[in-house]
C-alpha positions as CSV (number, residue, x, y, z in Angstrom):
1,M,-27.7,7.4,-14.5
2,D,-27.6,6.5,-18.2
3,D,-27.5,10.2,-19.0
4,Q,-24.1,10.7,-17.3
5,C,-21.3,12.0,-19.5
6,P,-18.6,9.4,-20.3
7,D,-16.0,10.8,-18.0
8,D,-18.5,10.7,-15.1
9,R,-19.3,7.0,-15.9
10,V,-15.6,6.2,-16.0
11,W,-15.0,8.0,-12.7
12,R,-17.9,6.2,-11.0
13,T,-16.8,2.8,-12.3
14,Y,-13.2,3.4,-11.2
15,I,-14.0,4.7,-7.7
16,E,-16.6,2.1,-6.9
17,T,-14.6,-0.8,-8.3
18,S,-11.4,0.5,-6.6
19,I,-13.2,0.6,-3.2
20,R,-14.6,-2.9,-3.7
21,L,-11.2,-4.3,-4.7
22,Q,-9.4,-2.7,-1.8
23,T,-12.1,-4.0,0.6
24,R,-11.8,-7.5,-0.8
25,L,-8.0,-7.5,-0.6
26,D,-8.1,-6.1,2.9
27,D,-10.7,-8.8,4.0
28,D,-8.6,-11.5,2.4
29,L,-5.3,-10.4,4.1
30,R,-7.0,-10.1,7.5
31,A,-8.4,-13.7,7.1
32,T,-5.3,-15.3,5.7
33,A,-2.4,-13.4,7.2
34,G,-3.9,-11.5,10.2
35,M,-2.9,-8.1,8.7
36,S,-4.6,-5.3,6.9
37,L,-3.9,-4.1,3.4
38,I,-2.4,-1.0,5.0
39,D,-0.1,-3.2,7.2
40,Y,0.9,-5.1,4.0
41,H,1.7,-1.9,2.1
42,V,3.8,-0.4,5.0
43,L,5.8,-3.7,5.2
44,L,6.3,-3.7,1.4
45,L,7.5,-0.1,1.3
46,L,10.0,-0.8,4.1
47,A,11.2,-4.0,2.5
48,E,11.9,-2.1,-0.8
49,A,13.6,0.8,1.0
50,P,17.4,0.9,1.4
51,D,18.4,-1.0,4.5
52,C,14.7,-1.7,5.1
53,R,14.2,1.7,6.7
54,M,12.5,4.9,5.8
55,R,12.1,8.3,7.4
56,M,8.7,8.6,9.0
57,G,7.9,11.7,6.9
58,E,8.7,10.0,3.6
59,L,6.7,6.9,4.7
60,A,3.8,9.1,5.6
61,A,4.0,10.8,2.1
62,R,4.2,7.4,0.3
63,M,1.2,6.1,2.3
64,V,-0.7,9.5,1.9
65,F,-1.1,9.6,5.7
66,S,-0.9,12.5,8.1
67,S,2.1,12.2,10.5
68,S,-0.3,11.4,13.4
69,R,-2.0,8.6,11.4
70,L,1.3,7.1,10.5
71,T,2.6,7.3,14.1
72,Y,-0.5,5.4,15.2
73,Q,-0.1,2.8,12.4
74,V,3.6,2.3,13.2
75,K,2.9,2.0,16.9
76,A,0.4,-0.8,16.2
77,M,2.9,-2.6,14.0
78,E,5.6,-2.1,16.6
79,E,3.4,-3.9,19.1
80,R,3.2,-6.9,16.7
81,G,7.0,-6.9,16.3
82,W,6.9,-6.0,12.6
83,V,8.5,-2.5,12.7
84,L,10.8,-0.6,15.0
85,R,10.8,3.2,15.3
86,Q,14.3,4.5,15.6
87,Q,15.4,8.1,16.2
88,S,18.1,9.3,13.8
89,S,21.6,9.6,15.4
90,A,22.4,12.4,13.0
91,D,19.2,14.5,13.6
92,R,17.2,13.8,16.7
93,R,14.1,15.4,15.1
94,V,14.0,12.6,12.5
95,S,12.6,9.1,13.2
96,H,12.8,6.1,10.9
97,A,10.5,3.2,10.6
98,V,12.6,0.0,10.3
99,L,11.4,-3.4,9.1
100,T,12.2,-6.2,11.6
101,A,13.0,-9.8,10.7
102,S,9.5,-10.7,12.0
103,G,8.0,-8.0,9.8
104,F,9.9,-9.4,6.8
105,T,8.6,-12.9,7.6
106,A,5.0,-11.7,7.9
107,L,5.3,-9.9,4.5
108,R,6.9,-12.9,2.9
109,D,4.3,-15.3,4.3
110,A,1.4,-13.0,3.2
111,G,2.9,-12.1,-0.2
112,E,2.4,-15.3,-2.2
113,H,-1.2,-15.6,-1.3
114,H,-1.8,-11.9,-1.7
115,G,-0.2,-11.9,-5.1
116,R,-2.5,-14.8,-6.2
117,T,-5.5,-12.9,-4.9
118,V,-4.6,-9.7,-6.8
119,R,-4.2,-11.7,-10.0
120,E,-7.5,-13.5,-9.4
121,L,-9.5,-10.4,-8.6
122,F,-7.8,-7.9,-11.0
123,T,-5.1,-8.7,-13.5
124,N,-6.0,-12.2,-14.7
125,D,-8.8,-10.8,-16.8
126,L,-6.6,-8.3,-18.5
127,D,-4.4,-8.8,-21.5
128,D,-0.9,-7.4,-21.8
129,E,-2.0,-4.3,-23.8
130,E,-4.7,-3.5,-21.2
131,L,-2.2,-3.8,-18.4
132,R,0.2,-1.5,-20.3
133,V,-2.7,1.1,-20.8
134,L,-3.7,1.0,-17.2
135,R,-0.1,1.4,-16.1
136,R,0.3,4.5,-18.4
137,V,-2.9,6.0,-17.2
138,F,-2.1,5.6,-13.5
139,E,1.5,6.8,-14.0
140,R,0.1,9.9,-15.7
141,V,-2.4,10.5,-12.9
142,A,0.3,9.9,-10.2
143,K,2.6,12.4,-11.9
144,R,-0.2,15.0,-12.0
145,L,-0.9,14.4,-8.3
146,D,2.8,14.6,-7.4
147,G,3.3,17.8,-9.5
């Protein structure tokens, strides 16, 4: 593998490290908070949304989920009392995912430990300039993916 071109090495390092990092973060959240990394991300997106609610289609797009996968995810989170699914009164074809008080508490309780784990596994070893470079790189990639 030493004969790989530099961009192949960068890609392999990124994808393998990204998978390992997400797996470790998911395992840690499951062990400490009883939720998956996906659960955490849904709760975070809803907590940041106006009125802690988001159209299901928008949430699916933000999560990069199919509508059926998001429906399954939200149903599981409804069963835990973290999210409600509400039909729009203005347009009955539209449903919203709404963060509950229990979901907010679960997010808050998991958040401090999760933040420490992210810093421990990822950002603590990076200086401010490296963090700025990573942010610029991923913002550029995200813009290309969105365009």
